[in-house]
MIMARKOL-631635 format. One record per residue (C-alpha): residue in three letters; x, y, z. Coordinates in steps of 0.25 Angstrom, whole numbers, plus 2048, in hexadecimal, padded with zeros to 3 digits. Each point is the difference from the previous one (the first is absolute). Layout:
<bators>
residu px py pz
ALA X Y Z $
...
</bators>
This chain:
<bators>
residu px py pz
MET AA6 1E4 D48 $
ALA 801 80B 80B $
ASP 80F 7FF 800 $
LEU 800 802 7F1 $
LEU 7F7 80C 800 $
ASN 809 806 80B $
THR 80C 7FE 7F8 $
ASN 7FA 806 7F4 $
ALA 7FC 80C 809 $
ASN 80E 801 806 $
ASN 805 801 7F2 $
TYR 7F7 80B 7FC $
GLY 808 80D 804 $
ASP 804 80D 7FA $
ASP 80B 7F9 7F8 $
ALA 7F5 7F7 7F9 $
ILE 7FA 80D 7F9 $
VAL 807 802 7F3 $
THR 7FF 80B 7F6 $
LEU 804 7FD 7F2 $
SER 805 809 7F5 $
PRO 7F7 801 7F3 $
ARG 80B 7F8 7F9 $
GLU 801 7F5 80B $
HIS 7F1 7FF 800 $
ILE 7FF 7FE 7F1 $
ARG 80A 7F5 801 $
LEU 7FA 7FA 80B $
ARG 7F2 801 7FB $
PRO 801 801 7F1 $
GLY 7F2 7FA 7FE $
MET 7FA 80D 806 $
TYR 806 808 7F5 $
VAL 801 7F7 7F3 $
GLY 7F7 7F4 803 $
THR 804 7F2 800 $
VAL 80F 7FC 7FF $
GLY 800 7F4 7F7 $
ASP 80A 7FA 7F7 $
GLY 7FA 806 7F3 $
SER 7F6 7F5 7FD $
GLN 7F4 809 801 $
PRO 7FD 80D 7F9 $
ASP 7FB 808 80C $
GLU 80D 7FD 809 $
ALA 809 80B 805 $
LEU 80A 7FE 7F5 $
TYR 7F7 805 7F6 $
VAL 7FA 80B 809 $
LEU 80E 805 801 $
ILE 801 802 7F1 $
LYS 7F3 807 800 $
GLU 804 80A 80B $
VAL 80C 804 7F7 $
VAL 7F9 800 7F3 $
ASP 7F4 808 806 $
ASN 809 80C 803 $
SER 804 800 7F1 $
ILE 7F1 7FF 7FC $
ASP 7FD 80C 808 $
GLU 80B 808 7F8 $
PHE 7F9 7FC 7F3 $
ILE 7F3 804 806 $
MET 806 80E 803 $
GLY 804 801 7F1 $
ALA 80F 7FD 803 $
GLY 806 7F4 7F8 $
LYS 7F9 7F6 7F7 $
GLN 809 7F4 802 $
ILE 803 7F7 80B $
ASP 80B 7F6 7FF $
ILE 800 7F3 809 $
THR 809 7F5 801 $
ILE 801 7F3 809 $
ALA 80D 7F9 7FE $
ASP 808 7F7 80B $
LYS 7F5 804 80A $
VAL 803 80F 7FE $
VAL 7F5 809 7FD $
THR 802 80D 7F9 $
VAL 7F6 80B 7FC $
ARG 804 80D 7F8 $
ASP 7F6 80B 7FD $
TYR 802 80D 7F8 $
GLY 7F8 809 809 $
ARG 805 80C 808 $
GLY 809 7F8 809 $
ILE 7FF 801 80F $
PRO 806 80D 805 $
LEU 80E 7FD 803 $
LYS 802 806 80E $
SER 7F4 7F8 804 $
LEU 804 7F3 7F9 $
SER 805 7F8 80C $
VAL 7F5 803 809 $
ALA 7F5 7FE 7F5 $
VAL 805 7F2 7FF $
GLY 805 7FD 80E $
GLN 7F8 808 80A $
MET 7F2 7FB 803 $
ASN 7F3 809 7FE $
THR 808 809 7F7 $
GLY 7FB 803 7F2 $
GLY 7FB 80B 7F6 $
LYS 7F2 7FC 7FF $
TYR 7FA 805 80E $
GLY 7F6 80A 7FE $
SER 802 800 7F0 $
GLU 7F3 801 7F8 $
ALA 807 7F9 7F5 $
PHE 802 7F3 807 $
LYS 7F2 800 807 $
LYS 7FB 7F4 7F8 $
THR 80C 7F7 802 $
VAL 801 7F3 808 $
GLY 809 804 80B $
MET 805 80D 806 $
ASN 806 7FB 80C $
GLY 80F 802 7FD $
VAL 803 7F2 803 $
GLY 801 7F8 7F3 $
VAL 80E 802 7FA $
LYS 806 801 80E $
ALA 7FA 7F2 803 $
VAL 807 7FB 7F4 $
ASN 80D 806 805 $
MET 800 7FA 80E $
LEU 7FC 7F2 7FB $
SER 80C 800 7F6 $
SER 80E 7FC 802 $
GLU 804 809 7F5 $
PHE 7F9 80D 7FC $
THR 804 80B 7F7 $
ALA 7F8 80D 7FC $
ARG 806 80A 7F6 $
SER 7F9 80C 7FC $
VAL 804 809 7F4 $
ARG 7FB 80E 7FE $
ASP 805 80A 7F6 $
GLY 80E 7FB 7FF $
GLU 802 7FD 80F $
ALA 7FF 7F3 806 $
ARG 800 7F9 80E $
THR 802 7F1 803 $
VAL 7FD 7FA 80E $
THR 802 7F2 803 $
PHE 7FA 7F8 80C $
SER 801 7F2 807 $
LYS 7F4 7FC 808 $
GLY 7FB 80E 801 $
LEU 80E 806 805 $
GLU 807 80A 7F7 $
VAL 80D 7FB 7FA $
SER 805 80A 7F6 $
ASP 7FC 80E 7FB $
LYS 805 805 7F3 $
TRP 7FE 80E 7F9 $
GLU 803 803 7F1 $
SER 7FF 80C 7F7 $
GLY 800 801 7F1 $
VAL 7FA 7F2 7FD $
HIS 7F9 7FE 7F2 $
GLU 7F5 7F7 805 $
LYS 7F1 803 7FE $
ASN 7F9 805 80D $
GLY 7F9 7F5 808 $
THR 802 7F6 80B $
PHE 807 7F3 801 $
ILE 7FD 7F6 80B $
SER 807 7F2 801 $
TYR 7FF 7F6 80B $
ARG 802 7F2 804 $
VAL 7F6 7FB 80B $
ASP 807 7FB 80D $
GLU 800 7F0 801 $
GLU 801 801 80F $
ILE 7F1 804 7FF $
PHE 7FC 7FA 7F3 $
GLY 808 7F3 801 $
GLU 800 7F8 7F2 $
TYR 7F8 807 7F6 $
ALA 7FF 802 7F1 $
TYR 7F8 80A 7F7 $
ASN 7F5 7FA 7F7 $
LEU 802 80A 7F4 $
GLU 7F2 7FC 7FC $
TYR 7FA 807 80C $
VAL 809 80C 7FE $
GLU 7FC 801 7F1 $
GLN 7F1 800 803 $
LYS 802 80B 80A $
ILE 807 808 7F6 $
ARG 7F6 7FD 7F6 $
ASN 7F5 806 809 $
TYR 809 80C 802 $
SER 7FF 802 7F1 $
TYR 7F1 7FE 7FF $
LEU 7FE 80B 80B $
ASN 80A 80A 7FB $
LEU 7FE 803 7F1 $
GLY 80C 806 7F9 $
LEU 80A 7FA 80A $
THR 80A 7F6 7FB $
LEU 805 7F5 80A $
ASN 80D 7F8 7FC $
PHE 801 7F4 808 $
ASN 80D 7F7 7FD $
GLY 801 806 7F2 $
LYS 7F1 7FE 7FD $
SER 7F7 80C 7FE $
TYR 7F2 801 805 $
VAL 7F6 80B 7FC $
SER 7F1 802 7FF $
LYS 7F8 808 7F6 $
ASN 7F2 7FC 805 $
GLY 801 7FE 80F $
LEU 7F7 7F6 806 $
LEU 7FB 7FC 7F2 $
ASP 80E 7FB 7FE $
LEU 800 7F9 80D $
VAL 7F3 7F8 7FD $
ASN 804 7FD 7F2 $
ASP 80E 7FB 804 $
ASN 7FA 7F7 80B $
LEU 7F4 7FA 7F8 $
THR 801 7F1 801 $
GLU 7F5 7FE 7F5 $
GLU 7F9 808 7F5 $
PRO 7F6 80A 807 $
LEU 7F2 800 7FB $
TYR 801 80F 7FC $
PRO 80B 80A 7FF $
PRO 803 805 80E $
ILE 7F9 80C 805 $
HIS 80A 80B 804 $
LEU 7FB 80C 808 $
THR 808 80B 806 $
GLY 7FD 80C 808 $
ASP 806 809 80B $
ASP 807 7F7 80A $
ILE 7FA 7F3 7FB $
GLU 802 7F6 7F4 $
VAL 7F8 7F4 7FE $
VAL 800 7F4 7F6 $
ILE 7F6 7F6 7FE $
THR 7FE 7F4 7F7 $
HIS 7FA 7F1 802 $
GLY 805 7F2 7FC $
THR 7FA 7F3 7FF $
GLY 803 7F9 80E $
TYR 7FC 802 80E $
GLY 804 809 80B $
GLU 804 80E 800 $
SER 80E 806 7FE $
TYR 804 80E 804 $
ASP 80D 808 801 $
SER 7FF 80C 809 $
PHE 809 80C 803 $
VAL 800 80C 80A $
ASN 80A 80B 7FD $
GLY 809 7F6 7F8 $
GLN 7FF 7F5 80B $
HIS 7FC 7F3 7FB $
THR 7F5 7FC 80A $
ILE 800 7F1 7FD $
HIS 7F6 7FD 80B $
GLY 7F7 80A 7FB $
GLY 7F9 809 80A $
THR 7F5 80B 800 $
HIS 802 805 7F2 $
GLN 7FF 7F2 7FA $
VAL 7F3 7FD 808 $
ALA 7FB 80D 7FB $
LEU 804 7FD 7F2 $
ARG 7F9 7F2 800 $
ALA 7F3 807 806 $
ALA 800 80B 7F6 $
ILE 802 7F7 7F4 $
ALA 7F4 7F8 804 $
LYS 7F7 80C 803 $
THR 804 808 7F3 $
VAL 7FE 7F3 7F7 $
LYS 7F2 7FD 806 $
GLU 7FC 80F 7FE $
PHE 805 800 7F2 $
TYR 7F8 7F4 7FC $
HIS 7F4 803 809 $
LYS 801 7F2 805 $
ASP 801 7FB 80E $
TYR 80C 7F6 7FD $
ASP 806 7F9 80C $
PRO 80E 807 802 $
SER 807 7F2 800 $
ASP 7FB 7FE 7F1 $
ILE 805 80E 7FC $
ARG 80E 7FD 807 $
THR 803 7F2 7FD $
SER 80C 7FE 7F7 $
ILE 803 80F 801 $
MET 80E 805 7FE $
ALA 802 80E 805 $
ALA 80A 80B 806 $
ILE 7FF 80C 808 $
SER 80A 80B 804 $
ILE 7FC 80C 809 $
LYS 808 80B 806 $
VAL 7FC 804 80F $
SER 804 80A 80A $
ASN 807 7F9 80C $
PRO 7FC 7F2 7FD $
VAL 7FE 7F6 80B $
PHE 804 7F1 7FE $
GLU 7FC 7F4 808 $
ASN 80E 7FA 801 $
GLN 80F 803 800 $
GLN 802 7FC 7F2 $
LYS 7F5 809 7FB $
THR 7FA 7F5 7F8 $
LYS 7F1 803 805 $
PHE 7FA 80E 7FF $
GLY 7F8 804 80C $
SER 7FC 80F 7FE $
ARG 7F1 803 800 $
GLU 802 80E 7FA $
ILE 808 805 7F3 $
GLU 801 80D 807 $
GLN 7F8 807 80C $
GLY 7F2 7FF 7FD $
VAL 801 7F7 7F3 $
SER 7FE 7F1 803 $
VAL 807 7F6 7F7 $
ASN 7F2 7F9 7FD $
THR 7FB 80D 7FB $
PHE 80C 804 7F8 $
VAL 801 7F3 7F9 $
GLY 7F1 7FE 7FE $
ASP 7FE 80E 7FA $
PHE 80C 7FE 7F7 $
LEU 7FA 7F3 7FB $
ALA 7F2 804 7FF $
LYS 804 80B 7F6 $
HIS 80C 7FB 7F8 $
LEU 7FC 7F1 7FF $
ASP 7F2 803 7FD $
ASP 805 80A 7F5 $
TYR 809 7F5 7FA $
LEU 7F5 7F6 7FF $
HIS 7F7 80A 7F9 $
LYS 80B 803 7F6 $
HIS 804 7F2 7FE $
PRO 7F3 7F8 7FE $
GLU 808 7F4 7FB $
THR 807 7FF 80D $
ALA 7F3 802 808 $
GLN 7FA 7F4 7F8 $
VAL 80C 7F7 802 $
LEU 800 803 80F $
GLN 7F1 7FE 802 $
LYS 801 7F2 7F9 $
LYS 80A 7FC 80A $
ILE 7F8 805 80B $
VAL 7F4 7F8 7FB $
GLU 808 7F3 7FF $
ASN 806 802 80E $
GLU 7F1 802 805 $
LYS 7FB 7F3 7F9 $
GLU 80C 7F8 805 $
ARG 7FD 805 80E $
LYS 7F1 7FD 800 $
ALA 803 7F3 7FA $
ILE 808 7FB 80C $
SER 7F8 809 80B $
GLY 7F8 7F3 805 $
ILE 80D 7F8 801 $
GLN 807 80C 807 $
LYS 7F5 801 80A $
LYS 801 7F1 803 $
ALA 80F 800 800 $
ARG 801 80C 80A $
GLU 7F7 7F9 809 $
THR 808 7F4 800 $
ALA 80D 808 802 $
LYS 7FA 807 80C $
LYS 7FB 7F3 806 $
VAL 80E 7F9 7FE $
SER 807 80C 805 $
LEU 7FA 7FE 80E $
ASN 807 7F2 800 $
ASN 80A 801 7F4 $
LYS 80A 7F5 801 $
LYS 807 805 7F4 $
LEU 803 80D 806 $
ARG 809 802 80C $
ASP 7FE 80F 802 $
CYS 809 80A 806 $
LYS 7FD 80B 80A $
ILE 804 80D 7F9 $
HIS 7FC 803 7F2 $
ARG 804 80A 7F5 $
THR 7F3 808 802 $
ASP 803 802 80F $
LYS 805 80C 807 $
SER 80D 7FA 805 $
GLU 80F 802 7FE $
LEU 800 7F1 7FC $
ALA 7F6 801 7F5 $
GLU 80A 801 7F5 $
GLN 806 7F3 805 $
SER 7F3 7F8 7FF $
MET 801 7F4 7F6 $
ILE 7F9 7F3 7FC $
PHE 807 7F3 7FB $
ILE 7F9 7F8 7F6 $
THR 805 7F2 802 $
GLU 7FE 7F2 7FA $
GLY 7FC 7F5 809 $
ASN 7FE 7FE 80F $
SER 80F 7FD 803 $
ALA 805 80D 7FA $
SER 7F5 808 806 $
GLY 802 7F9 80D $
SER 80E 804 801 $
ILE 7FE 80E 7FC $
THR 7F4 802 80A $
LYS 809 7FB 80C $
SER 80C 809 7FD $
ARG 7F9 80D 7FB $
ASP 7FE 80D 807 $
VAL 7F1 7FF 804 $
ARG 7FF 80F 800 $
THR 803 803 7F2 $
GLN 801 7F2 7F8 $
ALA 7F4 7F9 7FB $
VAL 800 7F2 7F9 $
PHE 7F6 7FB 7F5 $
SER 801 7F2 7FD $
LEU 7FD 7FB 7F2 $
ARG 7FB 7F2 7FD $
GLY 808 7FA 7F5 $
LYS 802 808 7F3 $
PRO 7F6 80B 7FE $
LEU 7F8 801 7F3 $
ASN 807 806 7F4 $
CYS 7F7 80C 7FE $
TYR 806 805 7F3 $
GLY 7F5 804 7F6 $
LEU 7F5 7FF 80A $
THR 7F7 80B 804 $
LYS 7FF 805 80E $
LYS 7F4 7F7 803 $
VAL 80A 7F5 803 $
VAL 805 808 80C $
TYR 7F3 7FE 807 $
GLU 7FD 7F2 7FB $
ASN 80E 7FB 804 $
GLU 800 7FE 80F $
GLU 80F 803 802 $
PHE 800 80C 7F8 $
ASN 7F3 805 807 $
LEU 806 7FE 80D $
LEU 80D 806 7FC $
GLN 7FA 80D 7FB $
ALA 7F8 801 80D $
ALA 80C 7FE 808 $
LEU 807 80B 7F8 $
ASN 7F4 809 800 $
ILE 802 804 7F2 $
GLU 7F3 7FE 7F9 $
GLU 7FB 80E 7FF $
ASP 80C 809 803 $
MET 80F 7FF 801 $
ASP 800 80A 80B $
ASN 7FA 7F5 809 $
LEU 80C 7F6 7FE $
ARG 802 7FB 80E $
TYR 80F 7FC 7FE $
ASN 80B 809 7FB $
LYS 807 7F4 7FA $
VAL 7FA 7F4 7F9 $
VAL 80B 7F5 800 $
ILE 7FF 7F3 7F8 $
ALA 808 7F6 808 $
THR 802 7F3 7F8 $
ASP 80A 7F5 7FF $
ALA 80C 802 7F6 $
ASP 7FC 7F4 7F7 $
VAL 7F8 7FE 7F4 $
ASP 7F2 800 807 $
GLY 804 80C 809 $
MET 804 808 7F3 $
HIS 7F3 7FC 7F9 $
ILE 7F8 804 80D $
ARG 807 80E 7FF $
LEU 7FC 802 7F2 $
LEU 7F2 7FC 803 $
MET 7FF 80A 80B $
MET 807 80B 7F8 $
THR 7F6 7FD 7F5 $
PHE 7F4 802 80A $
PHE 805 80E 804 $
LEU 804 804 7F1 $
GLN 7F3 7FB 7FB $
PHE 7F6 806 80B $
PHE 808 809 809 $
PRO 80C 806 7F9 $
GLU 800 80C 809 $
VAL 805 7F7 80B $
ILE 80D 7FF 7F7 $
ARG 800 80E 7FB $
GLN 800 806 80E $
GLY 80B 7F7 804 $
HIS 7F9 7F7 80A $
LEU 803 7F2 7FA $
PHE 80D 7F8 803 $
VAL 806 7F3 7FF $
LEU 807 7FA 80C $
GLN 80E 7FB 7FE $
THR 802 7F3 809 $
PRO 80E 7F9 802 $
LEU 804 7F4 7F8 $
PHE 80B 7FC 809 $
ARG 805 800 80E $
VAL 80F 7FF 802 $
ARG 805 7FF 80E $
ASN 80B 7FC 809 $
LYS 801 800 80F $
LYS 802 80F 801 $
GLU 7F6 806 7F6 $
THR 7F5 7FE 7F7 $
LEU 7FE 806 7F2 $
TYR 7F4 800 7F7 $
CYS 802 800 7F1 $
TYR 7F6 805 7F5 $
SER 808 7FB 7F4 $
GLU 80B 7F6 7FC $
GLU 80A 80C 800 $
GLU 7FD 803 80F $
ARG 801 7F1 803 $
LEU 80E 800 7FB $
LYS 804 80C 807 $
ALA 7FA 7FA 80D $
VAL 807 7F3 7FF $
GLY 80D 808 7FE $
LYS 7FE 808 80D $
CYS 7FB 7F4 808 $
GLY 80A 7F6 7FB $
VAL 7FE 7F3 7F7 $
ASN 7FB 7F8 80C $
ALA 7F4 809 802 $
GLU 7F3 7FA 801 $
ILE 7F7 804 7F3 $
THR 7F1 7FF 800 $
ARG 7F8 802 7F4 $
PHE 7F2 805 802 $
LYS 7F6 7FA 7F6 $
GLY 7F4 808 805 $
LEU 7FC 80A 80A $
GLY 7FA 7F5 809 $
GLU 80E 7FA 803 $
ILE 804 80D 806 $
SER 7FD 801 80F $
PRO 7F8 80B 806 $
ASP 80D 805 808 $
GLU 808 801 7F3 $
PHE 7F4 807 7F9 $
LYS 802 80B 809 $
GLU 80D 803 7F9 $
PHE 7F9 801 7F3 $
ILE 7F4 808 803 $
GLY 806 80A 80A $
GLU 80B 80A 7FE $
ASN 807 7F7 7F6 $
MET 7F4 7FE 7F7 $
ARG 803 801 7F1 $
LEU 7F5 804 7F8 $
ASP 7FF 802 7F1 $
LYS 7F6 80B 7FB $
VAL 7F7 7FC 7F5 $
ARG 800 80C 7F6 $
ILE 7F9 804 7F3 $
THR 808 809 7F7 $
LYS 7FC 807 7F3 $
ASP 808 7F5 7F9 $
ASP 7F7 7F5 806 $
PRO 7F4 7FD 7F6 $
ILE 7F7 7FA 80B $
HIS 7F7 7F9 7F6 $
ASP 80C 7FA 7F8 $
LEU 807 7FB 80C $
LEU 7F4 7F9 806 $
GLU 7FD 7FA 7F2 $
PHE 80E 7FA 7FF $
TYR 802 7FB 80E $
MET 7F2 7FD 805 $
GLY 7F9 7FD 7F2 $
LYS 7FF 7F2 7FA $
ASN 80F 800 7FC $
THR 804 7F6 80B $
TYR 80D 7FC 7FA $
GLU 806 80E 800 $
ARG 7FA 803 80E $
GLN 807 7F3 805 $
GLY 80D 805 7FA $
PHE 7FF 80D 807 $
ILE 7FD 7FA 80E $
ILE 80C 7F6 7FE $
ASP 80A 80B 7FB $
ASN 7FC 809 80C $
LEU 801 7F7 80C $
ARG 80A 805 80A $
ILE 807 7F2 802 $
GLU 80D 7F9 7FC $
GLU 7FF 7FB 7F1 $
ASP 806 7F3 803 $
ILE 7F5 7FB 809 $
VAL 7F4 805 7F8 $
GLU 7FE 7F3 7F9 $
GLN 801 7F8 80D $
ASP 7F7 808 809 $
LEU 7F6 805 7F6 $
LYS 7F6 7F7 7F8 $
ILE 7F9 808 7F5 $
SER 7F5 7F9 7F9 $
</bators>
C-alpha cells in the first residue's frame, strides 16, 4: 500500500494539472450543462434539454414581440428550429452560438424573468453536436456559420435574400458522446404543447402539425384530464401568476407547475405554496376547519409563475427552489395572497361550483374518518414491522437525502424469495432497496383506500415508500416493478400498476414508476456472453456468436445468478417508465384490464408476453 501511495504521489506533478477549454469541458462533462446523457428513453434526458435550449431563444424573441411562429422539425436525427424574430445580429452570430458566456440577455430587464441567462445553452448544443448550423436573416442580409463538435467549419455571408427575418438552427448530436439514441416524438410534442399553453398567441409547428393555445393553463388541464371533472376548472390569472383548479373522483393529487416557462415536474416551493394556499382559502371560505387532505384529495391543478432570478434545485431545472418571487416578496405570500382573493371571489360568484366542491370535501372526510381506526392500527403495525422488516431490504441513501446520489435511489418490488434474493445479493446497497411480495398481490380495482390499511402487503409497501400523506416524502426516486416475463409476472405487473393508479396515481404522474426489463436469453461462446431481451436480439446474438453458441432461456428472475444480475440492475439496466397521458382514461383502462372480464384480460397478457411465439403453448399453462 505504501509503495502504491508513493507511486501515485510521484505521478502527481505539474504535468498532472490540466486546464480544459470551455468546449473541452462541455464535451468531457456534458451532464454539468445539459443533464443526464441517455438514449432518449426518458423525457428529462439531455436530448430533450438540447431542444429546449434552442427553442427557448426563439420563445424569448416572441416575448419581445418579434415573431409569432416557430417551426420545429426532427427528421433522420437532425433537429431544426426556425423562428421569425429579429435574427441574431450578423456580426455576432458566430460568437453568439460558439463562444461560451456570450449573449444578449445580460443586464436586460426584458429578460429578467427567464429560466437562464448564463450564455451557455445554444453553445452547449453546438459543442455536443457533430453537425451544427446557425443562420440569421436581417433585412435582406444573411449569414450562415457551420460547426462540427463546436469548431467552426464554414462562414457564408449573403445579400439581397428574400427571406423573413429570424434565426435558423440545425444540429445533429454527436454519437461519440450520446451513443445509440432515438428521439421519442411524444416527449417533444408534450414540451411543445407546454410552450403553447404558456405563450398565448404563439404558433408552434412541429413536423407539420400546429400547436396553439387560446386559454393557457386552462387548455393544459382540459387536454390532460383523464376523467370528467366534478366541476368546470377554475381559471385564475394575475400579474406573473396563473392557476387552474378542479377535482376528479379518484385519490391522490395531480399538479403541473411552471416557473418562467420551465416545466417543474418535481414541483418546488411554488407548488408547496399552492397546496397550502388552496387548503387555507377553502377553509376560510366555508368557515370550516376541514383537514387539508380532504380538500386536496383528487385535485387536478396547474400553476405558472414568473420570478426574477429563479433558483432551481437540480441541473435539469425540474424543481424550483427560490423562497422569494423578488426581493422582499416570498413565494408563500405571493401565491397565498393571490388565491385568498381570486379563488375566494370565484367561489362567491359561482355557488354551484362551491356546492359541488364542498360535497366532495365532505365525502373525502367521511371516508377518511371511517378508516381512521384502521389507519392507526395499520401505522402501528407498519412501524413495528419496519424495525425488523423481512420484506424490505433498504438502501442507505434515499430520495429525500441531501446527497449527490439521492436521484439514483430506487426500490425493486419483486415476486418471491428467489428473485428478491438474487437482486438483494447483486444490488448497490447505497442506492438500491428491495421489497419482496408474497405471491400475487390483491386486485384492488374498485376498492376504497381502506384496503391499503387492511392488506398487510399494501400497508407495508405504503410505509416503505413513505407516501401515505405526501408525495414529497417519497423515499425512492424510482419505484421499479421487477417480475418474471411470463403470464404470472405480467399479471403481477398489472396488479401493482392498478394499486398505484387506484390510490397513488401521482407516483406515476410524477414519473417515478418503472418496469424492469429482464433478459429472456443468454447466448455465449468461449469469447463473449450476450444477454437478449427479445427473440430478435437472440437471433442477432446467435449470428454473432455462431450456431454452436450455448443458448439459455431464463424462465424467471430466480434462475439468474446474483453475479449476472449485476449486469441488469447496474449501468446496463433497462427500465420502461409507466406513464399516464391525456389519451389514457384511467377508469376505462382499469375496468377493462382489472375488472371481471377475465377472458379479455387473459388475452391481453398472452399477446404482450415478450417471448417467442412457438414456445408459448409449451411453457405456459393457462387455466
